[in-house]
C-alpha positions as CSV (number, residue, x, y, z in Angstrom):
1,M,0.0,0.0,0.0
2,K,2.9,2.4,0.7
3,D,4.2,2.0,-2.8
4,H,0.9,3.3,-4.2
5,K,1.0,6.4,-1.9
6,W,4.5,7.2,-3.2
7,L,3.4,6.7,-6.8
8,R,0.4,9.0,-6.3
9,G,2.7,11.6,-4.7
10,M,5.0,11.4,-7.7
11,A,2.1,11.8,-10.1
12,S,0.8,14.8,-8.2
13,S,4.2,16.4,-8.3
14,A,4.6,15.8,-12.1
15,A,1.1,17.3,-12.6
16,V,2.1,20.5,-10.7
17,V,5.4,20.8,-12.7
18,L,3.5,20.3,-16.0
19,M,1.0,23.0,-15.0
20,L,3.8,25.5,-14.1
21,V,5.6,24.9,-17.4
22,T,2.3,25.4,-19.3
23,I,1.6,28.6,-17.5
24,A,5.2,29.9,-18.2
25,A,4.9,29.0,-21.9
26,A,1.5,30.7,-22.2
27,S,2.9,33.9,-20.7
28,S,5.6,34.1,-23.4
29,E,5.4,34.3,-27.1
30,I,7.6,33.1,-30.0
31,L,8.6,36.0,-32.1
32,T,10.9,37.0,-34.9
33,V,12.3,40.5,-34.7
34,E,14.6,42.5,-36.9
35,G,16.8,45.1,-35.4
36,T,20.2,46.2,-34.2
37,I,22.3,44.9,-31.3
38,I,23.5,47.4,-28.8
39,N,25.2,45.8,-25.8
40,Y,22.8,43.2,-24.4
41,Q,19.8,44.8,-26.1
42,L,18.0,44.3,-29.4
43,V,16.6,47.6,-30.7
44,A,13.8,46.6,-33.1
45,A,13.1,48.5,-36.3
46,D,9.9,49.9,-34.6
47,G,11.9,51.2,-31.6
48,Q,11.0,48.5,-29.2
49,I,13.9,47.5,-26.9
50,Y,14.4,43.9,-25.8
51,E,16.9,42.8,-23.2
52,I,18.8,39.7,-24.5
53,A,18.6,36.8,-22.0
54,V,21.9,35.3,-21.1
55,N,22.2,31.9,-22.8
56,D,24.7,30.3,-25.3
57,V,22.9,31.7,-28.3
58,G,22.3,35.2,-26.8
59,D,25.9,35.4,-25.7
60,R,27.0,34.8,-29.3
61,L,24.4,37.3,-30.7
62,V,25.6,40.2,-28.5
63,E,29.0,40.0,-30.2
64,F,27.4,41.6,-33.3
65,V,27.2,45.1,-31.8
66,D,25.9,47.7,-34.2
67,T,24.9,45.0,-36.6
68,R,21.4,44.4,-38.1
69,V,20.1,41.0,-37.2
70,R,16.9,38.9,-37.4
71,V,16.3,37.2,-34.1
72,T,13.8,34.4,-33.2
73,G,12.9,33.2,-29.7
74,F,10.7,33.7,-26.7
75,V,9.8,37.1,-25.3
76,E,8.7,37.4,-21.7
77,N,7.7,40.5,-19.8
78,E,9.6,40.7,-16.5
79,D,8.5,43.6,-14.4
80,G,7.8,45.8,-17.5
81,I,11.0,44.8,-19.3
82,K,10.8,42.7,-22.4
83,V,13.4,39.9,-22.2
84,F,14.2,38.0,-25.4
85,T,15.5,34.5,-25.0
86,V,17.1,33.9,-28.4
87,S,16.8,30.5,-30.0
88,S,18.3,31.5,-33.4
89,Y,19.5,34.6,-35.3
90,E,21.0,35.7,-38.6
91,V,22.9,38.7,-39.7
92,V,20.8,40.8,-42.2
93,Q,22.6,42.2,-45.2
94,D,22.3,45.9,-45.5
95,N,21.1,46.8,-49.0
96,S,21.8,50.5,-48.8
C-alpha cells in the first residue's frame, strides 16, 4: 500500500510541474524581430527595446554590436521589461 502512496505523490508532483511549465509557456510568445544589437539589447526597427537573455545563443548574438540581425525566440515580460530568449539569429545584409 505504501508504494501506491509514493506513486500518487510522484504523479501529483509531475502534474504540478507540468502546470507550471504550461503557464510559463503561455505567458511568453515566440517572435521573430529584426533590429540592431546594442550591448545586451536588441533595438527593433519599430523602436521596441528587448533585453537579451543570457544563454549560449544570446551570448554569441551580442558580439554583433551595431549589426542588423533577425532574431527568433521567446519574449517574456519581466517587471515591465521585455526579455528576449534567443533560439536563433541571422545577420541581415544591409542593401543600402
